[in-house]
N, C-alpha and C positions, 0 to 999 in steps of 0.2 A: 909347185907340186902335182903333177901328174894322177897321180894315183896315191892308195896308203901304201905304207909298206906290209901290209896283211895277206896270205894267202886267199884264196876262192873269193877275187871281186868281181861282184855283180851288180852293183846298185852303182848309180850315178847321181854325186849331191853337186850343188855348188863350194865354190871354196869357202866362201863366208860362213858358212853353218858350222864350219869344221874348225874355223877359226876362232868365232863367236857364238857363244849360245843364244838362239834368237828362234823365234819364230818360224814356220816354214810352210810353202806349197807343196800338193802334189801335183806334177805337171804331167798330164799323160802325153805319149806322142805320139799315140793314134796306130799304134802295135800293138793289140788284144788287152791286157794291163800293165803293158809295162810302162813305167815311170819314174820320172828325176824327181828328186828333193831340191827346191831354191826359193832363198830368202825374197823378201818384199824388193829388193833393189834388183832383183834376177827375174822377175816372176813373169817380166815380158820382152825377156832381153836374150840375147845369145849368152848365156853365163858359161863362164869358164867351169866346166863339168869337171868332176875327178871321180873314178873308179876306186870306188872303196869296198869292205869286206862288210859283213855284216854288224856285225861289233861297230865298226865305226859310223852305219849308216844308223842306227840305233843311236849311237851317240849326236849324229846331225841332226835326228829330230827330236832331239831332249827338250827343245825350246816351245814346243808345242806344236799344234795342228792349225794351220790359218785357212786353210781353203784348198780348192782344187783350181786348177786350169787346163784346158781343155780338155777332149773327152775320151776315153776309152777306145779304142777300136773292137766292133762286134764280129764274134767268129760265124761264118754261115758253113751251116753244112746240108748237102742236099741230101732228100729222103723221098722214100714212098708215101708218106704221110699227107693226109688231107681231110679236111674238112666237109660231111653231108649235110645241107639244112632244108627241113622243109617245115610248110607251116601247119600249126597245130589248131585244131580246133577249140577254143575254149573262147567261152561267153562271160566271165568274170573274170575282175582284175585282182591280181593280191597284192596285200602291203609286203606280206612277207611269204618265202616259199621254201621248205625244207624237206629236204628226201626222208623217205622212209626205208632206212637201212635192213641190209641182211638181203635185200630179195632180189632177184636180177633182174625184175620188173620196174619200169619205171615208175613208182607211186610216189605220192607225195603228198605234204599237210599244207596247205595253204591259209592264209589268215585275211578275209575280206574286210572293204572298208567300214562296210556295217559291222564286223566283230565277229562273224560267224566265220568257224573253223571246219574247212574243208577235207575230205579225203579225193586225191583227185589218180586218177590210174590214166594216165600219158596215153599208154599203149591202148587200151580200149575207149577211152576218149569219154569216160565215166566220171562224174562230178556227186559226190555225196556229203549230204549236210552233218556235221558230227557236234558239235557245242557250240556255244556262244560265251563272248569273253564280254563278262559285263563291261557298260562303259565307265562306271567307275574305278573299276582295278588299273584302268592304263587310258593315255589321252590317244585315242585313235587318228588325231591328226597330227600327232609328231612322229617321224620315225622311229621304226619297231624293232627290237630282236627278238628272235624267235629260235626255241632251240625245242627236241622233238627226242624224247628219249629211246635208246637201241632196241626196245623194243613194240616204241610207236604206241603205247600206252597214256603216255602223258607229254604236254607241251607246256611249256615254260616262257610266257609271252611278256618283255616289258618295253619300257619305252626307254629307245637308246642311250640318250643322255636325259635320262629325267631319273624318281626317285621310286618308282612304281612298278610294279609287275604282279604278276599269279599264274599259279599252275593250276592245270586242268586235266582231270581224268577225261580220257575223250570218249570211253567206254560209257561211264555217266554223266557225261556234261556237269559235273560239279567241279569248283576250285576246292581244293587240295590242302592249299596254304597262299597266304598273301607274300607279296615278296614287297617288300621297304628296306631301302640303305637311304642314309644320313644324305641329306642336302648340300655338303659341304664339298664343291667344285664338282657337283655333280653333271654340269654343264660341259665339263672338260672332259669326261671320262665316258666312253663305252660301258655298258651295263656288264657286269662281270656275271657271267652263265654260261654253265655249261652243266651237261647229264655226263654221271662215270656209273659204267656200270659195274658191280662188285661182288662176285659169288652170285652172279646171276640176280642182284638185287638193284634198282635202281636208283641210282644217288644224284645228289644234284649239289653242285659247289655254285654259293651265292656270295655277296660282298653285302654283307648288313652295314656296314663301316667302310669311310675311305680308304682304309690300312687296317682293314680284315675280312678274311675269307673263311668262310665255314663250310665244312660240307653236313648236307642236312638229307633227312628222309624226307622226300617233296609227298608222300602219302600221310604221313603223319605230322613231321616239324620237325622230329626228334632232330637234336642238333649230334652228330657224331664227335666233332671237332670241339665240344664243350670247354671253354677255358674262361679266365677272368680278362678280362681285356685291362693292357696297364693303363694306368694314370702318368700323364705326365703334366707339366706347367712349362712354359714358356721360361728359359733361362735354368732350368734344373737339370742337374743329370737325367739322363734317358733312363728309364728303369728297364730291368731284363725285360727281352721279347719285344719291344718297342719298337714299331716299323713305322718309319718314316717313309711312304712310299703310297702311291694312290695307283690299287687297283684298277684294271683296266680290262680290255678284252680279254678272255681267255679261251686258249685252243687245247685240246688234249689227246694226245698222240694215240695211236692207232689200235695201240693193245693196251690201252687207258692206264698206262702205266705212270707218265709222265703227263704234267703241264704246264704250259707257257703261259706266262702274265704278260700284257702289252702296255705296262703302264708307267707312271713318271712319278720322280721327286723334285721338290724346288731345286733350280730357279726360274723355270723348268726344264729338268731334261730327261727324255724318254728311256727307258731302261726296259729293257725285254728281258723276264727272268725267267727261270724253269727249274723245276724240282720234283723229286718222286714220290710219286701218289703211293705209295707202298711205304715210304720212310713216315708218311703224312698220317696213315692209321694209325703207326706205332707212337706216333711224337705229334700233338696235335699243335707244336708252335713250329712245324716244319716248314709253314709258308710264310712265318714270319724270320726267323734266323736258324733253320736247319741246317746239319753239312751236306744237305745236297742241293740246298737253293742256291743256283749261280746264276749272277747279273752278265748276260752274256752280248750286251753292245748300248752304247751312251750316244745317243743325239738330242742337241740340244732343240727343244722347242716341237720337236715330233716323237710322237707316240700311236697307240694303235693305227700304226700302219700295217701294210700284207704282209701276210707271214703265211706257211704252211710248213705239214709236215709232208718227211722224203720216204722216213720210216719210223720205226718205233724210238730211236733215240735222237736221230737229224733233225734239224729245225731249219727251214730256209726262212729269212727275213730278209725283206725289199731293202735296198736303202744303202749307198755304197759314201760315208760322208760322216760327220758327228754334229753336222749344224741342217737346219730345214734348208736353209737358204742356198746349199749348196750340196743335197743329197743327189749322187749320180745312178739313175735306174739302173740296177742293178740287184743279184741275190746274193747273200753271204749265207755259210752254211756252217753252222754250229753244232756241236756234241753234245749234249745237254747232260751226259754224265759227267764231264769235265770241265763242261764250260768253256771248251776249247774252240776258237773258230779254224775251222780245217781249210777254207776258201772260199774265195769267190766269182762270180764271174759278171758283165758288164752287160746290158739290154735288157733284163725284162721289165716291163711297166704295169700297174695295175693292180688287180687281186690277182690271187696264185692259189692254185690249186695242184694239185701231183697224183699221178696215176702211172707208174712208168716213164713219164716225162713229164712236164712242165709246161703246163698254160698258162698264160699271162693274161689278164684279160683285161684293156684300158676301154675306158667311154672311147675316146679321142681317136686311137688306134687301132683299136679291132683289136682280136687274140693273135697270140705268136706262140709257138711249142718250143721249147728247150731240153736237149739236153746236158741233164745236171752234171753229168758225169766230166763232160769234157768243155763245158760250158756253152755250146754254140747253138745258134738259132737253127729249127729247123724246117721252119714253115710260117709262115705270114696268112693272115686272113683277115680283111675288112667288117666280117661282123659282129654285130655286140651279143656277147658270151654275159648272161649276169648268174647263175647259178648249175649248180653240178652236181648231178646223181653218182656218187662213187660207185656204186652197185649194182646200177643200171647202164653206168659209161654213158651217160647223156646232158648233155645241157637245155637250159631254157632259156630263153630270153624275151619279154617284151616292150619292142620299141614303143616308141612313144607315136603315138599314131596310125601303129602297124600291125602287124598278126604274130601272135606268138608263135616262136620260130622255134624248134628241136634241132639240134645241131649233134653229130656224133662226130669222133676222130678216128679215121679208120687209117688202115695199113701199116698200125706198127710192126706187123711180122710179115710185113709183103715180102722181104726181101733176104729172108730168113730160109737157110739152106736146109732145112728139112722142110718149108714150104713149097713143094714141088710135086709135079706128078701124081700121084693116087691123093695124096694129101690135099693137094691143090684142086682137083676136080671133086673129090669127095666133099670138099668144103662148100666148092660152088654149086652143086647138086643141091648140098640140104638146103643152102641159104633163097636158091632159087624156088626149090620145092616146099617149103618151112618146114620140114623134116626131122624137126628138131629131136624126136624121139630117136636119130641115126647119131645123134652126137657121142654116145660112149662106143660106137665104132671108129668115128673118127677119135677119139680118145686112144684108143688103141693105136692108129693107123700116126698120129704124133711121136705117141712113145716107141714106137717102131724105126720112126725117121729120124729119131735122136731131138725132141723136143723134152726139155726139162723145165718147161715153165710150171711152177705147181699152181699158179691160179689157172691157168688153161685147161690141166690136166683136170684137175680138182672140177672145173665148171662142166668137163664133159663128161666125167663120173656121177655128176650130180647135176645134171641140166635144170631142175626146176620147171616153173611156168613159165613159156614165151607164149608172146602175141605172133607180133609180124616180122620180128627181126631177133637176131640176136646177138652180143656185143662181141662175143669171139670171132664168129664169123666176121664181123666188122674187122676185128685185128689183122685176119687173116686173109682180105681182101686185098689182091695185087692186081686189081683190072688199071 
């Protein structure tokens, strides 16, 4: 049989998978994500392949997925993007560093090894002590997780694989509430911690138990999602709303309306889940079994891996495959409102951030930049990137034994049709002379030239406070 008898044949499988249900391998042929399904006997040989339709392909895959053979091909596209790196004066090392959002200035909150919290103005080189995390609140000798509220008034700090943490009011230095979670497998779970902004109110999501999340008011300790924890005895029927899931690292969508959980279940299987924050406020059980909660992907023995939001409803999750022993470096893109996978592309490795393009930050290979719509790599750079400030558009890293480095990605719009002539000349003049008060004039010129990017135009109309440079001008830079 050279092919199946159905129309629209677009996949290739070995004939043994059509004749008998059995486990299969996905064998990449080196052309993008093109692959073949083969059985164990044909895995490393020139199998007799059959052209089949999608329905026959699904039938051939019915015996389960055993692994991956070969590697997918990475698509490369040329671009005008480039990184600019510059050393920064900083006389203090931080255990963690988090951006102060909502400002185009590179403002950060840092936690030092002695437990002191600092406000760091990278642009002006100013460091100001704010508060102190008591030594009995966390173990500063162990890895730390830190989150900063969107109004930069509150900091939540916890041991990443521990059971303790605290919330600090940066204005007063006072602890507003302790954070304590159960010690059941806490060494296997990143501390579940995320700030939410709701109607101007700063709220915190955390996990007091391995299978329970709560939304709380971190200033008062009030539990917004108060409910009675279902009791369960091994061997008995599971009660309503019981959740067999270890909550791990949390990530909130840019519009604060969805949340992703990077957790796992026994045996263990990592499962990225996501649900609606709006529905959670209406239904306190939404994080357990609400209708908006979707399980996006399953990976044996792998959880708390890299992920990032592409927009308010699309989540990029690192790793193609179903087992940690053969995960392919790749990104899978999911619609969290439906739970469906939209597409995937190979190549990215390391932690992920997104700002018009995806930046993958890998300690071994450096940084890479990707177009998520076509899955192409646009740039590679050997520099180590660690922390990203999404509103100031700047990366900060502190290589072992080396100086702190500030990195900026330039040239996003260098080749845009509207970035020419008068627009180009005006942007260069403002950058050279640091006349940032002329950005509104540049905004008018951009709009006349055909620019419709709402972020660029909004920044021109409301430029705010600048120091030595402006991220918008970096994006237009076509040197």
